[in-house]
N, CA, C and O of each residue as an XYZ file, in Angstrom:
928
protein
N      -0.464     14.620     65.346
C      -1.244     14.056     63.689
C      -0.833     15.323     63.182
O      -0.675     16.337     63.862
N      -0.620     15.182     61.603
C      -0.483     16.186     60.515
C      -1.657     16.604     60.592
O      -2.535     15.758     60.760
N      -2.065     18.153     60.486
C      -3.339     18.468     59.703
C      -3.556     18.968     58.487
O      -2.812     19.922     58.264
N      -4.339     18.683     57.538
C      -4.619     18.405     56.351
C      -4.740     20.324     55.790
O      -5.432     21.162     56.368
N      -4.037     20.529     54.810
C      -4.162     21.844     54.462
C      -5.449     22.395     53.816
O      -5.792     21.830     52.778
N      -6.216     23.407     54.262
C      -7.150     23.877     53.588
C      -7.117     24.881     52.826
O      -6.295     25.797     52.835
N      -8.371     24.671     51.875
C      -8.449     25.782     50.848
C      -8.854     27.030     51.338
O      -9.909     27.005     51.972
N      -8.197     28.315     51.193
C      -8.517     29.511     51.369
C      -8.683     30.306     49.834
O      -7.930     30.475     48.875
N     -10.065     30.683     50.155
C     -10.667     31.452     49.296
C     -11.830     31.529     49.489
O     -12.208     30.887     50.470
N     -12.948     32.322     48.684
C     -14.514     32.876     49.110
C     -14.743     31.125     48.399
O     -14.098     30.258     47.808
N     -16.106     31.385     48.946
C     -16.824     30.318     48.966
C     -17.542     30.179     47.506
O     -18.015     31.260     47.155
N     -17.702     29.344     46.761
C     -17.370     29.125     45.433
C     -19.304     29.405     45.245
O     -19.873     29.955     44.302
N     -19.952     28.777     46.551
C     -21.234     28.513     46.512
C     -22.363     30.168     46.439
O     -23.464     30.466     45.974
N     -21.393     30.775     47.110
C     -21.735     32.078     47.690
C     -21.541     33.452     46.501
O     -22.320     34.350     46.180
N     -20.160     33.125     46.065
C     -20.099     33.844     44.609
C     -20.874     33.837     43.517
O     -21.211     34.799     42.827
N     -21.282     32.084     43.330
C     -22.196     32.148     41.952
C     -23.537     32.572     42.334
O     -24.311     33.107     41.540
N     -23.856     32.283     43.787
C     -25.073     33.133     44.025
C     -25.554     34.331     43.973
O     -26.618     34.706     43.480
N     -24.436     35.151     44.694
C     -23.885     36.770     44.423
C     -24.253     36.813     43.362
O     -25.371     37.321     43.273
N     -23.492     36.269     41.766
C     -23.636     36.350     40.381
C     -24.868     36.613     39.907
O     -25.291     37.517     39.187
N     -25.636     35.221     40.676
C     -27.271     35.067     39.895
C     -28.153     36.364     40.514
O     -29.226     36.619     39.967
N     -27.714     37.163     41.626
C     -28.728     37.752     42.244
C     -28.385     38.993     41.624
O     -29.331     39.647     41.185
N     -26.935     39.574     41.462
C     -27.130     40.773     40.466
C     -27.461     40.598     39.449
O     -28.367     41.382     39.167
N     -27.090     39.631     38.278
C     -27.694     39.589     37.090
C     -29.116     39.602     36.867
O     -29.655     40.107     35.882
N     -29.881     38.851     38.111
C     -31.432     39.116     38.135
C     -32.138     40.653     38.354
O     -33.240     41.114     38.058
N     -31.205     41.078     38.874
C     -31.205     42.368     39.207
C     -31.531     43.332     37.765
O     -32.431     44.098     37.421
N     -30.316     42.841     37.188
C     -30.220     43.638     35.916
C     -31.395     43.350     34.744
O     -31.762     44.200     33.933
N     -31.965     41.821     34.835
C     -32.996     41.615     33.710
C     -34.710     42.540     34.587
O     -35.392     43.419     34.060
N     -34.921     41.896     35.990
C     -35.646     42.367     36.441
C     -35.727     44.219     36.207
O     -36.598     44.709     35.489
N     -34.873     44.922     36.802
C     -34.932     46.403     36.532
C     -35.392     47.034     35.352
O     -36.289     47.847     35.129
N     -34.463     46.396     34.578
C     -34.844     46.837     33.199
C     -36.222     46.621     32.728
O     -36.873     47.499     32.163
N     -36.815     44.986     33.063
C     -37.991     45.144     32.585
C     -39.208     45.755     33.244
O     -40.275     46.029     32.696
N     -38.852     45.932     34.575
C     -39.722     47.155     35.145
C     -40.263     48.157     35.233
O     -41.440     48.389     35.507
N     -38.682     49.436     34.799
C     -38.370     50.233     34.632
C     -38.839     50.877     32.949
O     -38.622     52.066     32.717
N     -39.264     50.282     32.226
C     -39.813     50.027     30.565
C     -41.174     49.941     31.070
O     -41.806     49.482     30.119
N     -41.979     50.129     32.040
C     -43.182     49.728     32.273
C     -44.128     49.515     31.225
O     -45.092     50.186     30.855
N     -43.580     48.289     30.775
C     -44.682     47.800     29.797
C     -44.133     47.573     28.681
O     -44.580     46.586     28.096
N     -43.050     48.321     28.004
C     -42.841     48.639     26.683
C     -41.920     47.517     26.415
O     -41.085     47.139     27.237
N     -42.132     46.863     24.954
C     -41.869     45.586     24.573
C     -40.211     46.099     24.434
O     -39.743     47.186     24.094
N     -39.794     45.284     24.701
C     -37.531     45.341     24.379
C     -37.616     45.275     22.882
O     -38.382     44.522     22.280
N     -36.491     46.400     22.130
C     -36.597     46.120     21.175
C     -35.248     46.032     20.690
O     -34.532     47.014     20.890
N     -34.762     45.028     20.082
C     -33.001     44.432     19.629
C     -32.400     45.108     18.643
O     -32.927     46.061     18.069
N     -31.280     44.663     18.391
C     -30.346     45.816     17.605
C     -30.915     45.501     16.542
O     -30.941     46.520     15.851
N     -31.549     44.384     15.834
C     -31.758     44.118     14.743
C     -32.570     44.917     14.101
O     -32.581     44.935     12.870
N     -33.536     45.860     15.001
C     -34.372     46.739     14.585
C     -34.010     47.841     14.011
O     -32.820     48.145     14.089
N     -34.923     48.707     13.301
C     -34.383     49.636     12.614
C     -33.577     50.842     13.525
O     -33.523     50.493     14.705
N     -33.032     51.975     13.315
C     -32.447     52.425     14.209
C     -33.404     53.476     14.712
O     -33.243     53.713     15.909
N     -34.478     54.258     14.047
C     -35.329     54.846     14.465
C     -36.303     54.141     15.425
O     -36.702     54.728     16.431
N     -36.624     53.103     15.176
C     -37.397     52.316     16.496
C     -36.189     52.197     17.411
O     -36.343     52.930     18.388
N     -35.155     51.596     17.434
C     -34.317     51.821     18.528
C     -34.143     53.134     19.417
O     -34.128     53.301     20.637
N     -34.041     53.847     18.527
C     -34.030     55.556     19.206
C     -35.392     56.100     19.931
O     -35.528     56.888     20.867
N     -36.418     55.333     19.091
C     -37.536     55.681     20.265
C     -37.689     54.829     21.522
O     -38.000     55.313     22.610
N     -37.455     53.535     21.313
C     -37.668     52.805     22.550
C     -36.478     52.920     23.491
O     -36.634     52.163     24.449
N     -35.310     53.628     23.549
C     -34.361     53.984     24.496
C     -34.750     55.180     24.974
O     -34.827     55.320     26.195
N     -35.052     56.213     24.133
C     -35.673     57.632     24.556
C     -36.573     57.892     25.351
O     -36.747     58.886     26.056
N     -37.575     56.304     25.140
C     -38.792     56.250     26.247
C     -38.282     55.845     27.871
O     -38.649     56.304     28.952
N     -37.402     54.916     27.568
C     -36.842     54.450     29.016
C     -35.670     54.261     29.525
O     -35.292     53.259     30.131
N     -34.731     55.769     29.157
C     -33.365     55.852     29.336
C     -32.596     55.252     31.234
O     -31.631     54.664     31.723
N     -33.818     55.913     31.607
C     -33.569     54.808     33.236
C     -33.461     53.559     33.380
O     -32.555     53.066     34.050
N     -34.418     52.823     32.740
C     -34.252     51.665     32.608
C     -33.157     50.981     31.844
O     -33.177     49.755     31.953
N     -32.373     51.398     31.229
C     -31.032     51.076     30.282
C     -29.775     51.330     30.975
O     -28.737     50.669     31.004
N     -30.271     53.039     31.830
C     -28.860     53.116     32.924
C     -28.765     52.199     34.176
O     -27.814     51.833     34.867
N     -30.242     51.939     34.215
C     -29.921     51.091     35.902
C     -29.178     49.232     35.591
O     -28.203     48.694     36.117
N     -30.321     48.616     34.362
C     -30.006     47.729     34.146
C     -28.298     47.346     33.761
O     -27.779     46.333     34.231
N     -27.629     48.185     32.964
C     -26.746     48.031     32.640
C     -25.772     48.322     33.609
O     -24.602     47.939     33.632
N     -26.590     49.303     34.701
C     -25.325     48.871     35.734
C     -25.277     47.701     36.511
O     -24.251     47.327     37.079
N     -26.322     47.127     36.552
C     -26.381     45.595     37.437
C     -25.553     44.725     36.705
O     -24.882     43.839     37.235
N     -25.594     45.016     35.207
C     -25.043     44.330     34.109
C     -23.457     44.026     34.535
O     -22.855     43.008     34.876
N     -23.077     45.453     34.341
C     -21.810     45.637     34.483
C     -20.845     45.390     36.107
O     -19.647     45.513     36.362
N     -21.880     45.051     36.838
C     -21.925     45.045     38.336
C     -21.602     43.156     38.179
O     -20.611     42.556     38.596
N     -22.453     42.745     37.660
C     -22.412     41.072     37.610
C     -21.109     40.524     37.156
O     -20.795     39.386     37.508
N     -20.060     41.469     36.155
C     -18.708     40.958     36.008
C     -18.119     40.673     37.342
O     -17.855     39.476     37.460
N     -17.928     41.147     38.030
C     -17.291     41.344     39.470
C     -17.594     39.851     40.026
O     -16.606     39.129     40.161
N     -18.693     39.389     40.316
C     -18.951     37.943     40.683
C     -18.295     36.903     40.217
O     -17.652     36.060     40.843
N     -18.560     37.042     38.672
C     -18.651     36.255     37.569
C     -16.693     36.029     37.559
O     -16.071     34.971     37.659
N     -16.183     37.355     37.413
C     -14.806     37.086     37.620
C     -14.019     36.510     38.643
O     -12.905     35.989     38.589
N     -14.913     36.727     39.724
C     -14.293     35.859     41.251
C     -14.515     34.537     41.048
O     -13.594     33.800     41.400
N     -15.598     33.967     40.522
C     -16.056     32.920     40.332
C     -15.169     31.908     39.719
O     -14.929     30.791     40.178
N     -14.555     32.604     38.257
C     -13.697     31.947     37.772
C     -12.138     31.412     38.172
O     -11.544     30.355     37.962
N     -11.803     32.592     38.811
C     -10.421     32.763     39.813
C     -10.254     31.721     40.753
O      -9.224     31.088     40.987
N     -11.840     31.559     41.485
C     -11.572     30.929     42.879
C     -11.836     29.520     42.286
O     -11.490     28.539     42.944
N     -12.494     29.353     40.950
C     -12.871     28.184     40.544
C     -11.278     27.441     40.136
O     -10.932     26.292     40.413
N     -10.634     28.283     39.547
C      -9.564     27.637     38.955
C      -8.970     27.273     40.064
O      -8.622     26.092     40.065
N      -8.599     28.207     41.534
C      -7.664     28.210     42.242
C      -7.794     26.939     43.009
O      -6.774     26.377     43.408
N      -9.163     26.369     43.280
C      -9.555     25.280     43.467
C      -9.223     24.005     43.035
O      -8.976     23.056     43.779
N      -9.219     23.994     41.747
C      -9.061     22.647     41.206
C      -7.372     22.629     41.188
O      -6.817     21.533     41.273
N      -6.672     23.693     41.092
C      -5.598     23.970     41.126
C      -4.758     23.016     42.940
O      -3.932     22.130     43.159
N      -5.476     23.757     43.611
C      -5.142     23.271     45.158
C      -5.697     21.567     45.113
O      -5.059     20.569     45.447
N      -6.792     21.638     44.697
C      -7.145     19.663     44.261
C      -6.269     19.033     43.689
O      -6.587     17.845     43.743
N      -5.026     19.206     42.993
C      -4.087     18.762     42.546
C      -3.877     18.673     41.096
O      -3.099     18.010     40.411
N      -5.076     19.797     40.740
C      -4.893     19.637     39.032
C      -3.684     20.603     38.245
O      -3.342     21.785     38.289
N      -3.291     19.466     37.563
C      -1.884     20.077     36.994
C      -1.956     20.032     35.074
O      -1.224     19.463     34.264
N      -3.107     20.853     34.901
C      -3.333     20.585     33.030
C      -3.834     21.730     32.624
O      -4.429     22.498     33.380
N      -3.576     22.004     31.039
C      -3.799     23.095     30.530
C      -5.414     23.432     30.599
O      -5.859     24.321     29.872
N      -6.320     22.665     31.532
C      -7.870     22.570     31.209
C      -8.008     24.016     32.566
O      -8.991     24.748     32.456
N      -7.315     24.210     33.372
C      -7.477     24.988     34.160
C      -7.051     26.447     33.926
O      -7.346     27.408     34.637
N      -6.092     26.448     32.487
C      -5.860     27.914     32.207
C      -6.867     28.421     30.681
O      -6.858     29.564     30.223
N      -7.735     27.159     30.062
C      -8.184     27.568     29.636
C     -10.076     27.663     30.256
O     -11.037     27.584     29.490
N     -10.145     27.793     31.346
C     -11.217     27.687     32.046
C     -11.165     29.446     32.591
O     -12.066     30.283     32.553
N      -9.709     29.573     33.099
C      -9.553     31.058     33.633
C      -9.314     31.899     32.462
O      -9.076     33.077     32.730
N      -9.321     31.624     31.420
C      -9.321     32.359     30.069
C     -10.437     33.094     29.597
O     -10.598     34.181     29.040
N     -11.388     31.872     30.117
C     -12.821     31.847     29.262
C     -13.501     32.533     30.392
O     -14.107     33.542     30.031
N     -13.564     32.280     31.588
C     -13.913     33.062     32.799
C     -13.719     34.507     32.861
O     -14.540     35.414     33.002
N     -12.778     34.517     32.760
C     -12.414     36.268     32.238
C     -12.433     37.043     31.438
O     -12.277     38.264     31.410
N     -12.722     35.983     30.454
C     -12.982     37.048     29.072
C     -14.646     36.960     29.340
O     -15.114     38.083     29.152
N     -15.519     36.150     29.655
C     -16.830     36.619     30.044
C     -17.031     37.654     30.875
O     -17.785     38.618     30.744
N     -16.292     37.371     31.744
C     -16.414     38.816     32.997
C     -16.318     40.447     31.944
O     -17.080     41.413     31.896
N     -15.252     40.192     31.348
C     -14.833     41.065     30.637
C     -16.276     41.667     29.648
O     -16.966     42.653     29.908
N     -16.410     40.798     28.585
C     -17.611     41.009     27.944
C     -18.692     41.525     28.812
O     -19.401     42.325     28.201
N     -19.031     41.338     29.979
C     -19.843     41.851     30.756
C     -19.965     43.376     31.313
O     -20.945     44.117     31.385
N     -18.795     43.539     31.628
C     -17.846     44.906     31.421
C     -18.279     46.048     30.508
O     -18.726     47.175     30.722
N     -17.950     45.265     29.283
C     -17.933     45.786     28.234
C     -19.314     46.235     27.549
O     -19.573     47.310     27.007
N     -20.080     45.172     27.718
C     -21.860     45.075     27.599
C     -22.591     46.485     28.303
O     -23.404     47.296     27.858
N     -21.873     46.352     29.642
C     -22.598     47.269     30.520
C     -22.346     48.693     30.324
O     -23.235     49.536     30.447
N     -21.300     48.928     30.059
C     -20.862     50.443     29.849
C     -21.375     50.696     28.185
O     -21.796     51.849     28.086
N     -21.431     50.177     27.274
C     -22.011     50.465     26.495
C     -23.555     50.377     26.204
O     -24.172     50.854     25.251
N     -24.087     49.533     27.432
C     -25.564     50.039     27.260
C     -25.946     51.391     28.278
O     -26.880     52.192     28.248
N     -24.790     51.240     29.161
C     -25.076     52.609     29.905
C     -25.028     53.954     28.843
O     -25.857     54.858     28.940
N     -24.159     53.954     28.024
C     -24.161     55.082     27.031
C     -24.830     55.377     26.567
O     -25.126     56.566     26.450
N     -25.604     54.118     25.893
C     -27.319     53.839     25.093
C     -28.095     54.981     26.018
O     -28.917     55.550     25.300
N     -28.110     55.532     27.440
C     -29.080     56.244     28.002
C     -29.092     57.794     28.073
O     -29.809     58.639     28.608
N     -27.824     57.794     27.189
C     -27.289     59.142     26.912
C     -28.392     59.987     26.124
O     -28.705     59.421     25.077
N     -29.145     61.331     26.372
C     -29.626     62.014     25.292
C     -29.054     62.304     24.163
O     -29.516     62.323     23.022
N     -27.423     62.657     24.788
C     -26.437     63.505     23.536
C     -26.195     62.126     22.630
O     -25.834     62.266     21.462
N     -26.356     61.056     23.071
C     -25.866     59.979     21.966
C     -27.150     59.524     21.139
O     -27.151     59.152     19.966
N     -28.257     59.635     22.006
C     -29.406     59.123     21.182
C     -30.138     60.212     19.973
O     -31.128     60.080     19.254
N     -29.117     61.343     20.147
C     -29.494     61.755     18.550
C     -28.805     61.560     17.703
O     -28.785     62.388     16.792
N     -28.158     60.676     17.652
C     -27.675     60.368     16.661
C     -28.221     58.526     16.125
O     -28.072     57.524     16.825
N     -28.631     58.559     15.203
C     -29.102     56.958     14.465
C     -28.133     56.097     14.789
O     -28.153     55.177     15.607
N     -27.004     56.591     13.848
C     -26.024     55.721     13.457
C     -25.336     54.912     14.815
O     -25.076     53.729     15.038
N     -25.174     56.260     15.644
C     -24.420     56.055     16.544
C     -25.031     54.892     17.732
O     -24.430     54.049     18.397
N     -26.337     55.225     17.671
C     -27.369     53.888     18.603
C     -27.377     52.863     18.241
O     -27.537     52.013     19.117
N     -27.220     52.381     16.833
C     -27.431     51.605     15.738
C     -26.006     50.798     16.674
O     -26.217     49.855     17.436
N     -24.418     51.451     16.401
C     -23.553     50.835     16.782
C     -23.221     50.178     17.940
O     -22.660     49.096     18.112
N     -23.781     51.239     18.943
C     -23.391     50.595     20.330
C     -24.453     49.765     20.670
O     -24.347     49.041     21.660
N     -25.621     49.763     19.883
C     -26.812     48.588     20.347
C     -25.739     47.161     20.295
O     -25.595     46.295     21.159
N     -25.117     47.285     19.033
C     -24.671     46.236     18.354
C     -23.658     45.835     19.148
O     -23.533     44.672     19.531
N     -22.728     46.957     19.496
C     -21.528     46.559     20.613
C     -22.092     45.697     21.664
O     -21.531     44.642     21.961
N     -23.321     46.145     22.323
C     -23.937     45.925     23.592
C     -23.896     44.431     23.585
O     -23.370     43.694     24.419
N     -24.809     43.987     22.053
C     -25.668     42.516     22.433
C     -23.830     41.534     22.016
O     -23.278     40.707     22.741
N     -23.418     41.982     20.855
C     -22.280     41.210     20.809
C     -21.093     40.895     21.923
O     -20.411     39.873     21.836
N     -20.907     41.903     23.016
C     -19.947     41.969     23.866
C     -20.907     41.394     24.913
O     -20.261     40.607     25.604
N     -22.142     41.459     25.302
C     -22.667     40.590     26.526
C     -23.635     39.690     25.979
O     -24.633     39.437     26.655
N     -23.496     39.213     24.946
C     -24.403     38.036     23.873
C     -23.245     36.858     23.674
O     -22.913     35.860     24.314
N     -22.846     37.447     22.554
C     -21.523     36.597     21.737
C     -20.272     36.519     22.337
O     -19.832     35.371     22.395
N     -19.612     37.332     22.768
C     -18.563     37.339     23.538
C     -18.605     36.726     24.934
O     -17.719     36.018     25.413
N     -19.819     37.108     25.566
C     -19.873     36.461     27.159
C     -20.144     35.108     26.861
O     -19.952     34.367     27.825
N     -20.641     34.393     25.535
C     -21.365     33.055     25.593
C     -19.751     32.382     25.114
O     -19.521     31.357     25.756
N     -18.769     32.707     24.260
C     -18.009     32.144     23.770
C     -16.985     31.897     24.874
O     -16.328     30.861     24.977
N     -16.880     33.448     26.075
C     -15.719     33.010     27.183
C     -16.386     32.104     27.904
O     -15.814     31.029     28.088
N     -17.648     32.292     28.444
C     -18.573     30.995     29.310
C     -18.302     29.559     28.849
O     -18.306     28.683     29.713
N     -18.028     29.177     27.357
C     -18.357     28.286     26.909
C     -16.785     27.683     27.207
O     -16.764     26.467     27.398
N     -15.608     28.308     27.264
C     -14.638     28.005     27.132
C     -14.178     27.742     28.777
O     -13.199     27.012     28.934
N     -14.801     28.269     29.929
C     -14.735     28.230     30.973
C     -15.650     26.820     31.449
O     -15.159     26.002     32.226
N     -16.817     26.683     30.966
C     -17.501     25.099     31.113
C     -16.620     24.350     30.291
O     -16.345     23.332     30.927
N     -16.070     24.345     29.250
C     -15.100     23.163     28.474
C     -13.725     23.152     29.457
O     -13.525     22.006     29.860
N     -12.943     23.908     29.844
C     -11.876     23.752     31.183
C     -12.114     22.926     31.982
O     -11.478     21.873     31.944
N     -13.206     23.162     33.059
C     -13.777     22.722     33.647
C     -14.048     21.562     33.923
O     -13.777     20.920     34.937
N     -15.082     21.016     32.197
C     -15.689     20.010     32.473
C     -14.739     18.506     32.339
O     -14.811     17.406     32.889
N     -13.747     19.179     31.204
C     -12.869     18.001     30.544
C     -11.658     17.824     31.781
O     -11.019     16.773     31.742
N     -11.346     18.762     32.812
C     -10.624     18.530     33.816
C     -10.961     17.840     34.680
O     -10.157     17.064     35.196
N     -12.524     17.941     35.173
C     -13.218     17.088     36.278
C     -13.584     15.701     35.583
O     -13.776     14.672     36.231
N     -13.639     15.761     34.575
C     -13.609     14.176     34.052
C     -12.583     13.473     34.127
O     -12.766     12.431     34.755
N     -11.426     13.647     33.679
C     -10.562     13.228     34.102
C      -9.846     12.689     35.212
O      -9.285     11.607     35.386
N     -10.023     13.863     36.034
C     -10.051     14.044     37.773
C     -11.234     13.199     38.852
O     -11.046     12.715     39.968
N     -12.337     13.251     38.109
C     -13.206     12.446     38.595
C     -13.937     13.540     39.795
O     -14.296     13.135     40.900
N     -14.039     14.622     39.453
C     -14.090     15.682     40.439
C     -16.009     15.920     40.627
O     -16.576     16.169     41.691
N     -16.429     15.813     39.771
C     -17.899     16.150     39.058
C     -18.439     14.439     38.726
O     -17.804     13.388     38.810
N     -19.555     14.646     38.415
C     -20.548     13.500     38.517
C     -20.325     13.535     36.897
O     -19.686     14.488     36.451
N     -20.706     12.773     36.202
C     -20.487     12.421     34.655
C     -21.530     12.988     34.102
O     -21.163     13.657     33.137
N     -23.186     13.047     34.348
C     -23.994     13.843     33.792
C     -23.481     15.436     34.209
O     -23.899     16.163     33.308
N     -23.045     15.915     34.805
C     -22.710     17.260     35.116
C     -21.645     17.785     34.035
O     -21.731     18.838     33.403
N     -20.679     16.877     33.963
C     -19.721     16.478     32.853
C     -20.251     17.236     31.297
O     -19.901     18.076     30.469
N     -21.256     16.333     31.584
C     -22.140     16.507     29.855
C     -22.614     17.803     29.908
O     -22.213     18.629     29.088
N     -23.370     18.074     30.717
C     -24.136     19.255     31.038
C     -23.008     20.841     30.535
O     -23.256     21.926     30.008
N     -21.965     20.277     30.974
C     -20.877     21.323     30.989
C     -20.066     21.472     29.811
O     -19.244     22.346     29.534
N     -20.437     20.482     29.182
C     -19.977     20.085     27.493
C     -20.905     20.480     26.721
O     -20.604     20.822     25.577
N     -22.202     20.525     27.144
C     -23.162     21.033     26.071
C     -23.076     22.416     25.917
O     -23.233     23.086     24.896
N     -22.718     22.877     27.429
C     -22.200     24.367     27.623
C     -21.316     25.103     26.648
O     -21.398     26.145     25.997
N     -20.324     24.008     26.836
C     -19.203     24.491     25.856
C     -19.288     24.696     24.496
O     -18.590     25.462     23.831
N     -20.391     23.801     24.020
C     -21.034     23.369     22.296
C     -21.339     24.689     22.224
O     -20.716     25.603     21.684
N     -22.458     24.694     22.878
C     -23.402     26.293     23.106
C     -22.983     27.266     22.868
O     -23.298     28.050     21.972
N     -21.925     27.362     23.941
C     -21.134     28.830     24.083
C     -20.483     29.020     22.664
O     -20.925     29.980     22.034
N     -19.355     28.151     21.961
C     -18.837     28.156     21.090
C     -19.673     28.632     19.769
O     -19.249     29.567     19.091
N     -20.750     28.021     19.470
C     -21.656     28.151     18.579
C     -22.027     29.374     18.341
O     -21.997     29.959     17.259
N     -22.471     29.866     19.624
C     -22.837     31.327     19.383
C     -22.225     32.528     18.764
O     -22.730     33.643     18.641
N     -21.236     32.179     18.453
C     -20.448     33.103     17.457
C     -20.714     32.670     16.108
O     -19.909     32.944     15.219
N     -21.858     31.962     15.851
C     -22.432     31.890     14.701
C     -23.393     33.079     14.211
O     -23.727     33.408     13.072
N     -23.619     33.442     15.078
C     -24.736     34.673     15.200
C     -24.036     35.890     14.679
O     -24.546     36.996     14.503
N     -22.770     35.525     14.451
C     -22.310     37.033     13.563
C     -22.652     36.849     11.894
O     -22.754     37.767     11.080
N     -22.800     35.355     11.628
C     -22.811     35.407     10.374
C     -24.348     34.510      9.899
O     -24.619     33.999      8.812
N     -25.166     34.568     11.169
C     -26.500     33.766     11.188
C     -27.287     33.722     12.300
O     -27.310     33.071     13.345
N     -28.110     34.841     11.649
C     -29.173     35.032     12.689
C     -29.755     33.911     13.907
O     -29.559     33.789     15.116
N     -30.347     33.383     13.162
C     -30.856     32.017     14.413
C     -29.756     31.299     15.200
O     -30.144     30.474     16.028
N     -28.592     31.473     15.078
C     -27.768     31.068     16.043
C     -27.681     31.566     17.393
O     -27.254     30.921     18.350
N     -28.239     33.109     17.423
C     -28.542     33.730     18.669
C     -29.170     32.398     19.631
O     -28.812     32.119     20.775
N     -30.052     31.790     18.923
C     -30.271     30.733     20.604
C     -29.645     30.312     21.476
O     -30.004     30.293     22.653
N     -28.481     29.858     20.983
C     -27.401     29.577     21.685
C     -27.078     30.402     22.750
O     -26.683     30.026     23.853
N     -27.328     31.955     22.245
C     -26.900     32.697     23.708
C     -27.565     32.853     25.103
O     -26.916     32.930     26.146
N     -28.771     32.888     25.035
C     -29.607     32.340     25.987
C     -29.806     31.205     26.817
O     -30.140     31.090     27.996
N     -29.445     30.175     25.680
C     -29.152     28.657     26.534
C     -27.869     28.433     27.447
O     -27.684     27.525     28.256
N     -26.802     29.779     27.022
C     -25.591     29.195     27.370
C     -25.865     30.204     28.467
O     -25.447     29.693     29.507
N     -26.369     31.384     28.712
C     -26.384     32.346     29.944
C     -27.114     31.663     31.212
O     -26.665     31.586     32.356
N     -28.516     31.123     30.661
C     -29.471     30.863     31.815
C     -29.181     29.419     32.281
O     -29.343     29.124     33.466
N     -28.763     28.529     31.391
C     -28.578     27.131     31.987
C     -27.131     27.130     32.271
O     -26.754     26.112     32.852
N     -26.043     28.182     31.961
C     -24.697     28.307     32.726
C     -25.173     28.439     34.264
O     -24.795     27.611     35.092
N     -26.109     29.629     34.650
C     -25.786     29.709     36.039
C     -26.273     28.766     36.995
O     -26.114     28.841     38.214
N     -27.095     27.549     36.140
C     -27.807     26.416     36.718
C     -26.550     25.321     37.021
O     -26.537     24.606     38.023
N     -25.602     25.314     36.088
C     -24.288     24.752     36.349
C     -23.217     25.422     37.003
O     -22.121     24.921     37.253
N     -23.565     26.511     37.252
C     -21.973     27.184     37.970
C     -22.805     26.866     39.566
O     -21.971     26.265     40.243
N     -23.824     27.008     40.208
C     -24.598     26.255     41.141
C     -23.682     24.899     41.638
O     -22.924     24.614     42.564
N     -24.247     24.250     40.420
C     -24.092     22.889     40.721
C     -22.621     22.349     40.682
O     -22.260     21.346     41.297
N     -21.844     23.090     39.924
C     -20.298     22.961     40.179
C     -19.858     23.046     41.218
O     -19.106     22.182     41.668
N     -20.331     24.488     42.113
C     -19.679     24.874     43.030
C     -20.365     23.866     44.516
O     -19.799     23.713     45.598
N     -21.548     23.380     44.144
C     -22.169     22.221     45.358
C     -21.121     21.095     45.422
O     -20.531     20.714     46.433
N     -20.989     20.621     44.143
C     -20.200     19.140     44.187
C     -18.697     19.064     44.381
O     -18.071     18.034     44.630
N     -17.969     20.845     44.170
C     -16.811     20.545     44.266
C     -16.582     20.672     45.681
O     -15.708     20.036     46.269
N     -17.472     21.604     46.306
C     -17.308     21.690     48.162
C     -17.377     20.431     48.612
O     -16.621     20.001     49.483
N     -18.349     19.703     48.012
C     -18.361     18.370     48.600
C     -17.581     16.894     48.372
O     -17.899     15.760     48.731
N     -16.278     17.463     47.525
C     -15.615     16.734     47.106
C     -14.558     17.014     47.756
O     -13.836     16.103     48.164
N     -14.238     18.431     47.997
C     -13.107     18.531     48.930
C     -13.070     18.689     50.217
O     -12.049     18.964     50.848
N     -14.629     18.460     50.877
C     -14.641     18.059     52.285
C     -14.256     16.547     52.475
O     -13.663     15.983     53.395
N     -14.851     16.026     51.163
C     -14.554     14.634     51.666
C     -13.185     14.062     51.492
O     -12.821     12.964     51.914
N     -12.508     14.873     50.863
C     -11.019     14.684     51.091
C     -10.248     15.191     52.031
O      -9.387     14.478     52.548
N     -10.383     16.208     52.327
C     -10.008     16.449     53.684
C     -10.277     15.980     55.141
O      -9.705     16.438     56.130
N     -11.621     14.597     55.143
C     -11.905     13.694     56.057
C     -11.151     12.699     55.519
O     -10.714     12.020     56.448
N     -10.854     12.360     54.654
C     -10.139     11.102     53.944
C      -9.161     11.151     54.756
O      -8.961     10.293     55.616
N      -8.092     12.665     54.474
C      -6.767     12.671     54.914
C      -6.882     12.791     56.394
O      -5.892     12.339     56.968
N      -7.858     13.298     57.223
C      -7.855     13.604     58.503
C      -7.944     11.950     59.161
O      -7.499     11.892     60.307
N      -8.331     10.933     58.728
C      -8.715      9.626     58.759
C      -7.401      8.921     58.628
O      -7.013      8.066     59.425
N      -6.749      9.323     57.596
C      -5.770      8.222     57.294
C      -4.301      9.042     58.148
O      -3.241      8.416     58.102
N      -4.318     10.221     58.784
C      -3.275     10.538     59.469
C      -3.730     10.471     61.039
O      -3.028     11.245     61.690
N      -4.361     10.019     61.572
C      -4.922      9.651     62.626
C      -4.430      8.430     63.397
O      -4.997      8.084     64.433
């Protein structure tokens, strides 16, 4: 009896959960260590940004440490997801688009985490122009660049899954909505209201990651069972 090959790689579900947990640690630690202080966006005056960051440098340091760390499971998720699709027989440009998008999103988190960590240093906080520049870089990397990259990841996977019928149609539609939202977030560079697309892409995106991981695991298991029955 011929034995069907098995995909050898990390569990997509476990990697997605790891990403969500580290991302949550970034958000929760930042909120707790601020001791109730209201978050100040990069669009606020430089003096207000300086005062906010000087009040809670530990919050900036710890939350951005976890933000930096969240890039690792996200990158592993993207690489593993693309590897699994190729293992399942996909030979299309969509997998390359997904890989490019996933690695771009991971790089964005690395850059955002580093910029945010630098903002916790007293020497940096002494210069209002430097604080303003780094705060915007932190926002652009972790917000806009991340959302654009994640949108490409969702687009590449969703288009491929639609033609190969790996995912249910409603999940493909959700993925395409994330893709559109991610790309529209780039309009934040010219129109402030477009910032709405960034949190939508980020938080709905983690739900999409889990669902994709679950359905691909089911589909892969079903195919292995089918191969076994045919070769028996």
